[in-house]
C-alpha positions in Angstrom: 0.0 0.0 0.0 1.3 3.5 -0.9 2.0 6.0 1.9 -0.9 8.1 0.7 -3.4 5.3 1.0 -2.0 4.3 4.4 -2.4 7.8 5.7 -5.9 8.1 4.3 -6.8 4.8 5.9 -5.5 5.8 9.3 -7.4 9.1 9.3 -10.6 7.4 8.1 -10.3 4.8 10.8 -9.7 7.4 13.5 -12.7 9.4 12.4 -14.8 6.3 12.2 -13.9 5.3 15.7 -15.2 8.6 17.0 -18.4 8.2 15.0 -18.9 4.7 16.4 -18.5 6.0 19.9 -21.1 8.7 19.4 -23.4 6.2 17.6 -23.2 3.9 20.6 -24.0 6.7 23.1 -26.7 8.5 20.9 -26.9 12.2 20.1 -29.2 14.9 19.0 -29.9 15.8 15.4 -30.0 19.3 13.9 -31.1 20.5 10.5 -28.8 22.4 8.1 -30.1 25.3 5.9 -30.7 22.8 3.1 -32.9 20.6 5.3 -30.4 17.8 5.6 -29.6 16.4 9.0 -26.3 17.0 10.9 -25.1 15.7 14.2 -22.1 16.2 16.5 -20.7 13.0 14.9 -20.4 14.9 11.6 -18.6 17.7 13.2 -16.3 15.7 15.4 -15.3 13.4 12.6 -14.6 16.3 10.3 -12.4 18.0 12.9 -10.4 14.8 13.2 -10.0 14.5 9.4 -9.1 18.1 8.9 -6.4 17.9 11.6 -5.0 14.6 10.1 -4.9 15.8 6.5 -3.5 19.2 7.4 -0.7 17.6 9.5 0.2 15.1 6.8 -0.3 17.2 3.7 -0.1 20.9 4.7 0.3 22.0 1.1 -3.0 20.5 -0.1 -6.3 22.3 0.6 -9.3 20.4 2.0 -12.9 20.8 0.8 -15.0 19.4 3.6 -18.8 19.2 3.8 -19.5 20.9 7.1 -16.9 23.6 6.5 -18.5 24.3 3.1 -21.9 24.4 4.7 -20.6 27.1 7.0 -19.2 29.1 4.1 -15.6 28.2 4.8 -14.4 27.1 1.4 -10.6 27.2 0.8 -8.8 28.3 -2.3 -8.6 25.1 -4.3 -5.4 24.3 -6.3 -5.0 21.6 -8.9 -4.9 19.1 -6.1 -7.3 19.1 -3.1 -8.9 16.7 -0.7 -12.7 16.2 -0.8 -14.2 15.0 2.5 -17.6 13.8 3.7 -17.0 13.1 7.4 -20.3 11.2 7.8 -21.9 10.2 4.5 -25.4 8.9 5.2 -26.2 10.9 8.2 -29.8 9.8 7.8 -28.7 6.2 8.2 -26.8 7.2 11.3 -29.9 8.9 12.7 -32.1 6.0 11.8 -29.5 3.5 13.0 -29.4 1.5 9.8 -25.6 1.2 10.1 -25.2 2.4 6.5 -23.0 5.4 6.9 -19.4 6.0 6.0 -16.3 8.3 6.2 -15.3 9.5 2.8 -11.9 11.0 1.9 -10.6 11.5 -1.6 -7.7 13.2 -3.3 -8.6 15.2 -6.4 -6.0 15.9 -9.1 -6.9 18.2 -12.0 -10.6 17.6 -11.5 -10.3 13.8 -11.2 -10.5 11.6 -8.1 -7.2 9.7 -8.0 -7.3 8.1 -4.5 -10.0 7.4 -2.0 -10.7 5.8 1.4 -14.2 4.8 2.6 -14.7 3.4 6.1 -18.0 2.0 7.3 -17.8 1.9 11.2 -20.7 -0.4 12.0 -19.7 -3.4 9.8 -16.1 -2.3 10.3 -15.3 -2.3 6.6 -12.5 -0.3 5.0 -12.3 0.3 1.2 -9.3 1.9 -0.4 -8.3 2.6 -4.0 -5.9 4.7 -6.0 -5.2 5.1 -9.7 -2.6 2.6 -10.8 -2.6 0.8 -7.5 -5.9 -1.1 -7.5 -8.6 -1.3 -5.0 -8.8 -3.1 -1.6 -11.2 -4.1 1.1 -10.3 -4.9 4.8 -12.9 -6.3 7.1 -12.6 -6.1 10.9 -9.1 -4.7 10.8 -7.9 -7.7 8.8 -5.6 -7.8 5.7 -6.2 -5.6 2.7 -7.7 -7.9 0.1 -7.7 -6.8 -3.6 -11.2 -6.3 -5.1 -12.4 -5.7 -8.7 -15.6 -5.2 -10.6 -17.3 -8.1 -12.3 -18.0 -8.5 -16.0 -21.2 -7.1 -17.2 -23.7 -9.9 -18.0 -25.2 -10.0 -21.5 -28.8 -9.6 -20.0 -30.3 -8.8 -16.6 -28.2 -6.2 -14.9 -28.1 -5.9 -11.1 -28.6 -2.3 -10.1 -27.8 -0.7 -6.8 -29.3 2.6 -5.5 -30.4 4.7 -2.6 -32.8 3.6 0.1 -33.9 7.2 0.7 -33.6 9.2 -2.5 -35.5 7.7 -5.4 -36.3 10.1 -8.2 -39.6 10.2 -10.0 -39.7 7.7 -12.9 -36.9 5.6 -11.4 -38.6 2.3 -12.2 -39.0 3.1 -15.9 -35.5 4.5 -16.2 -34.0 1.4 -14.5 -36.0 -0.8 -16.8 -34.6 1.0 -19.9 -31.1 0.3 -18.6 -31.8 -3.4 -18.5 -31.8 -3.7 -14.7 -33.8 -6.7 -13.5 -32.6 -6.9 -9.9 -32.2 -3.9 -7.6 -30.3 -3.7 -4.4 -31.0 -0.9 -2.0 -28.1 0.6 -0.1 -27.1 3.7 1.8 -24.2 6.2 1.6 -21.1 5.6 -0.5 -21.3 1.9 0.1 -23.1 1.7 -3.2 -19.8 2.5 -5.0 -18.0 0.0 -2.8 -20.5 -2.8 -3.6 -19.9 -2.1 -7.3 -16.2 -2.1 -6.8 -16.2 -5.5 -5.1 -18.4 -7.0 -7.8 -21.8 -7.3 -6.0 -23.7 -5.3 -8.6 -23.3 -4.0 -12.2 -24.6 -0.4 -12.2 -25.5 2.5 -10.0 -27.6 5.2 -11.7 -28.3 8.4 -9.7 -31.0 10.9 -10.8 -31.2 12.9 -7.6 -29.0 15.6 -6.0 -25.5 14.7 -4.8 -22.5 16.8 -3.9 -18.9 16.2 -4.8 -18.0 15.0 -1.3 -20.8 12.3 -1.6 -19.1 10.7 -4.6 -15.4 11.5 -4.8 -14.0 8.7 -2.7 -16.4 6.2 -4.1 -15.5 7.1 -7.7 -11.8 6.8 -6.9 -12.2 3.4 -5.5 -14.6 2.2 -8.2 -12.3 3.4 -11.0 -9.3 1.7 -9.3 -11.3 -1.5 -9.2 -12.1 -1.3 -13.0 -15.3 0.7 -13.1 -16.2 4.1 -14.3 -18.5 7.0 -13.3 -20.1 9.1 -16.1 -22.0 12.4 -15.8 -25.4 12.3 -17.5 -27.0 14.9 -19.8 -30.5 13.6 -20.0 -30.0 9.9 -20.9 -26.7 10.5 -22.6 -23.3 9.9 -21.0 -21.4 13.2 -21.0 -17.9 12.2 -19.9 -16.4 11.3 -16.5 -17.8 13.0 -13.4 -15.4 15.8 -12.5 -14.6 17.8 -9.3 -13.9 21.3 -8.2 -17.1 22.7 -9.7 -17.1 25.9 -7.8 -19.6 27.7 -10.0 -22.1 24.9 -9.4 -21.6 25.1 -5.7 -19.9 21.6 -5.9 -23.2 20.0 -6.9 -23.0 17.0 -9.2 -25.0 16.4 -12.3 -27.0 13.2 -12.6 -24.6 10.3 -13.1 -24.3 6.6 -13.8 -21.6 4.4 -12.3 -20.7 1.2 -14.1 -18.8 -1.8 -12.8 -17.5 -2.5 -16.3 
């Protein structure tokens, strides 16, 4: 494992341990201006991640969800980190266990390395361009993962438990999806990366910190993530979209 991935893994695990502690004790939920939930776990985890990244990589700016929500957006250079300290806060609040820590390195608009840690199942996913993708369960060894070949008929899709768009059933049918797996947070990208599904279409709002780490891991495992313009693929999903407020377009993630 490269020093970069080792550092991202350590920071994600440390933040995840704090989230797990708060999850066990319980906490109050607040609402942000956009109506989405936020907890002390989001803020505590983000503080840990910011401290870790700034200590290890002081020359690289960090775009983090809660900092951005408070209007604290750094000057972004060609390389920056993109962080969601607690992706799937709704899953945290509802105690589904489907929430993650997401950390990605962006280089020239592309996610080139990522770490995702799911504290409740204790699963760590890592990936970097040119290095491959890996999964570690329960603190065990880092096992290589890869996407599966696309079947000739009958795709297995994966999608959100909580954010279905109008017309989703018809759209998934047109894609050839015959089985659909519900999943929360960035674990959808991880399931694609380890070959549990074939495609993840997304037609509802996401932000760059929701997708960056997952895209890095999926692409390292052999997949791809494409922005959508209507039903047409419009090139790889890109990052640093300041003018759009870091909001993503609709996208589709493929295992192969």
